[in-house]
C-alpha positions as CSV (number, residue, x, y, z in Angstrom):
1,M,-29.2,111.1,51.4
2,K,-26.0,113.1,52.9
3,R,-23.3,111.2,53.7
4,H,-21.2,112.1,57.2
5,L,-18.0,111.6,57.9
6,F,-17.0,110.3,61.2
7,W,-13.8,111.8,63.1
8,A,-12.7,109.0,66.0
9,T,-10.0,109.8,68.2
10,G,-7.5,106.7,68.3
11,L,-4.6,106.2,70.5
12,L,-1.9,103.4,69.9
13,A,1.4,103.2,72.4
14,L,3.6,100.3,71.6
15,A,7.0,99.4,74.2
16,V,9.8,97.8,72.5
17,L,12.0,96.2,74.1
18,P,15.7,95.3,72.2
19,Y,16.3,91.6,71.6
20,W,19.3,91.3,72.5
21,A,18.8,92.2,75.9
22,L,16.8,88.8,76.2
23,A,20.0,87.1,75.5
24,Q,21.3,88.5,78.5
25,A,18.7,88.1,80.7
26,R,18.9,85.4,84.2
27,V,16.3,83.0,84.6
28,E,14.8,84.5,87.4
29,D,14.3,87.6,85.5
30,F,11.6,85.8,83.4
31,S,8.8,85.8,85.6
32,L,5.9,88.4,85.2
33,G,6.6,91.3,87.5
34,R,9.9,91.1,85.9
35,L,9.4,91.1,81.6
36,P,9.7,95.0,81.2
37,Y,12.1,95.8,83.6
38,F,15.8,94.6,81.5
39,K,19.0,96.9,82.6
40,E,20.6,96.6,79.4
41,S,18.0,97.4,77.3
42,R,16.6,100.9,75.4
43,L,12.7,101.2,75.9
44,R,11.2,103.0,72.7
45,Q,7.2,104.2,72.4
46,I,5.6,104.4,69.0
47,S,2.9,106.7,69.1
48,S,0.1,108.5,67.3
49,F,0.3,111.7,68.4
50,D,0.0,114.8,66.7
51,R,3.0,115.7,64.3
52,S,1.5,119.6,64.0
53,G,1.7,120.1,67.4
54,G,-1.7,120.4,67.8
55,N,-4.6,117.8,69.9
56,A,-5.5,115.5,67.0
57,D,-4.1,112.5,69.1
58,R,-5.4,109.7,66.4
59,L,-5.2,108.2,63.1
60,V,-8.0,107.6,61.3
61,I,-8.3,104.5,59.1
62,P,-11.1,104.9,56.5
63,R,-13.0,102.0,56.0
64,G,-12.0,99.5,53.4
65,Q,-7.8,100.5,54.4
66,T,-5.5,99.4,56.4
67,A,-3.2,101.3,58.8
68,V,0.3,100.0,59.6
69,L,0.7,101.1,63.1
70,A,4.6,100.6,63.6
71,D,7.0,99.3,61.5
72,I,9.9,98.6,63.8
73,K,13.5,97.7,61.9
74,G,15.9,95.3,64.3
75,A,16.0,93.0,66.9
76,G,13.0,93.5,69.8
77,V,10.4,92.5,71.8
78,I,7.0,95.0,71.7
79,T,6.2,94.4,75.4
80,R,2.9,96.9,75.4
81,I,0.2,97.7,73.3
82,W,-2.5,100.4,74.1
83,L,-4.8,101.6,71.8
84,T,-8.8,103.2,72.1
85,I,-10.8,102.6,69.4
86,A,-13.3,104.7,68.3
87,S,-16.7,103.1,65.9
88,R,-19.7,104.4,65.2
89,D,-20.3,100.0,64.1
90,P,-21.9,97.9,67.0
91,H,-19.7,95.2,65.1
92,F,-16.2,96.9,65.1
93,L,-15.1,94.0,67.5
94,R,-15.3,91.7,65.0
95,R,-14.6,94.2,61.7
96,I,-11.2,95.8,62.5
97,V,-8.4,93.0,62.1
98,L,-4.8,92.9,63.4
99,R,-2.0,91.6,61.5
100,M,1.4,91.2,63.1
101,Y,4.5,90.1,60.6
102,W,7.7,89.3,62.5
103,D,11.3,88.8,59.9
104,D,9.9,90.2,57.3
105,E,6.8,86.8,56.9
106,S,5.2,86.6,53.8
107,S,1.8,86.0,56.2
108,P,0.9,86.8,59.5
109,S,1.8,85.5,62.7
110,V,-0.7,87.3,64.0
111,L,-4.4,87.5,62.4
112,C,-7.0,88.4,64.7
113,P,-10.3,90.8,65.6
114,V,-9.1,93.5,67.8
115,G,-11.8,92.2,70.2
116,D,-10.6,88.4,70.2
117,F,-6.7,89.8,70.3
118,F,-7.7,91.7,73.4
119,G,-10.3,89.7,75.4
120,T,-13.8,91.4,75.0
121,G,-15.0,89.0,71.9
122,F,-18.1,90.2,70.9
123,G,-18.7,93.0,73.7
124,Y,-17.6,96.3,74.7
125,T,-16.6,94.6,78.4
126,H,-14.3,96.3,81.0
127,Y,-11.7,93.6,82.7
128,T,-8.6,94.0,84.1
129,S,-6.1,90.8,84.0
130,L,-2.4,90.7,84.2
131,L,-1.6,90.0,80.2
132,L,-4.6,91.6,78.6
133,G,-8.4,93.6,79.4
134,M,-10.5,96.6,78.3
135,S,-11.6,99.7,80.5
136,S,-12.6,103.1,80.1
137,G,-8.9,104.2,79.6
138,G,-8.6,101.2,76.5
139,Y,-7.4,98.0,75.4
140,Y,-4.0,96.8,77.1
141,C,-1.8,93.8,75.8
142,Y,1.0,93.1,78.3
143,F,2.1,89.6,76.2
144,P,5.9,89.6,75.2
145,M,6.4,89.5,71.0
146,P,10.2,89.1,70.4
147,F,11.3,89.3,66.5
148,A,15.3,89.3,65.3
149,R,15.0,91.7,62.6
150,R,11.5,93.4,62.0
151,A,7.8,93.9,63.2
152,R,5.4,95.1,61.2
153,V,1.7,95.8,63.2
154,E,-1.2,96.6,61.0
155,V,-4.8,97.3,61.2
156,V,-7.6,96.3,59.0
157,N,-10.8,98.5,58.4
158,E,-13.4,96.5,57.4
159,T,-16.2,98.9,59.0
160,D,-18.4,100.5,57.5
161,Y,-17.1,103.4,58.4
162,D,-13.9,105.8,59.1
163,V,-12.5,104.5,62.6
């Protein structure tokens, strides 16, 4: 049987806010609408953009492999995660797993199937909310995730296909 490789488009964007900005914030700065707007901070984005200058804006993760989506040194806060996933596996929402480590932990603080993390569970369901959602544009999360020394975000492909 001839085997076909499946190349998928996947995008990732993480917004990072320096942790020291939290210490300088006032109590009134912690309403959800103001979370991403700390005045004395530097925003940084980590993305899967095509470093060759072409249009291959994706990260291909072979079946059974783990990819590091972000490895951030220093203090900060992840303020946004946005990604799209293309997979031939009908159960990819349960078979692609997110792992997030804070401050050089040996075990992850977040260990969750991607569907559960983004609130879609077992189905490909469009919905929007203030902090989580899934639309035709991808999955998003606005939970602030602070770290003091380092953050590492990984994804594990437990499907039978490249994603």
